[in-house]
N, C-alpha and C positions, 0 to 999 in steps of 0.2 A: 504494500500500500504506500502510496506517495504521501508526502506531508500535505499536499493540497487535498487529497482524498480524505485524510484524517481530519483536516480542518472542516471539510464539507460535512463529514459525519457529526462533528461538534456543532455545526450550525443547524443541522437537522435536529439534534438533541435539544438545542435551545428553542427551536421553532415548536417542537412537540411540547416542551415545557410550557410555553405560552398558551398553546391550545388547551392543554389540560388545566391550566390555571383559570382560563375562561370557563371551561366546562364545570369547574367546581362551583361557579356562581349560578349555574342554571337550577331550575326547579327540579328536584329529584322525582323519581317514580316514572310513571308511564306517560306517553305522549299520544296525542290524537289530533284530529282536524275538525274544525267547525267552519264551514264556508271557506273563506280564504285565510283563516287564521290557524296557526299551529298552536295547539294548546298543551299544557302540562297538567296532568291529573295530580291534584295536590293531596288527595287521600286515596289514591289508587282506584278511583272511580271515574268513569267517563260520563257522569251526570254533568251536563254543561254548567249547571249552577255552581259546581264545586271546582271548576277548572279555571285556569289562569292563562290568558293569551301571552305567548312569549314572542311571537312575531307574526306578521301577516304578509301575504304575497298578493299583490294586486296586478301582476303581470297578465296581459291579455294576449290572445293569439292574433293572427293576422285578420281574423273576422271580428275582432273586438270581444270575443267570449273570454270570460275569466278562466284561468288555468288553475283549477283546484288541484291538479296533479302535482304542482310544485309544492304546495303545502303538505300534501300527502307524503311526498318524497322526503321533505325536510323532517317531518315527524318520524318517519320510519328509519331515518339515518341517525337520529340524535344519540341514542345509547350505543348503537353499533360503532359509530365513528370513534367515540371515546374509548371503547374497548380496543379498537385497532391501534389508536395512538399509544395507549399504555403498552401494548404488546410490542409494537415497533420500537418504542423508546427503550424498553428493556433490552431488546436485541442490539440496538445501536450502542447503548452503554456497554454491553458485554463486548462488542467488537473493539470499542475504544480501550477498555480495560485490558483485554487480551493483547491488543497491539502494543500497548505501552509496556507490558511485561515481556512478551515474546513476539516481536514484530513479524517474523517470518511465518509463525503459526497461523495468524489470521488470514494472510493472503493465500497460503497453501490450502487451507481447508474451507475458506469461505469466500473466495474471490467472486464467484457468481452472485452470492447473496448480497455481498457488500455493493457490487456493481448495480444490482437491481434496486437497492435502496437509494443509491446516489442518483440513479436515473429517474426514480419516482419523485424526487425532490430536487429539481434543478436549482442552481444557486439563485437565479432570478426570482424564484418563488420564495426564497428565504430572506430577501432584502427588507 
């Protein structure tokens, strides 16, 4: 692994740290959709009166119809994205730790995995 690639991994780690810090501020529990709003169930119930709007999407398609699919997609991704960030961050940190202890070991055994992570997070996305 080159020093540039190692620095790239460190930037990915910092980026994931920011995302996870933002995720800690979100309403816990389940997510749902009501019209154009993404809702968070505050007591694990999808009774609209107990839910809190966390964002809304007012995007319309080329015919001027609302795109409720956007809100549905955001709601379905909320918890899953956070789990993926945690998993990837653990792996990135492991590569950094191993590289710092045994530089040749990471590249010999994980070259494709590291390359895949670096490609998924181009530097311009991390600025």
